[in-house]
C-alpha angles and dihedrals in degrees: 000000000000117000118268112257103229090189089066114095101243103153139321127321092211120105110252108193099229098044116112100215098207092051092038092058093042092051092051091051093045092052096043093051095035094242119163114237132212121206141150117249125176089354097305130107113237136185116203150163107240111224115161124017125179148099118308122175090347094307133104106245139179128209107201139162108241114215103168147003121060135314135181093199103066149294132341137277098035146127118278132187109203135180106243092211090064095050118103136172089039120184137165106227126216088238117098136199131213100248141258117017125206113265133201096210132037128205133219113233129207087206124357109206094184142346123200115251131238121289113280 
């Protein structure tokens, strides 16, 4: 995976109390480079394409398209909104994805840090 360019403006440099700096920086890089991610959420391993990452209702949230792993809320693949502070075992994977996917629902963000670009 290419190194993350810290000179790009991918979100605030201010400290937000509920951001986890290590995951924050890895999410910014994964979204900007279209890399799939793996993580554990609610005790289940997941593989996803990260799309939107920001603050929603005062919490760091990630909108992703889950393509693998397990889920207790329905079939895969499908869209998932996850609380970043409840993610563990986070990794950016070598596998990439094309870019933005059409979504039936759009979310309002208090602060959007980054959104995946159009397919290349």
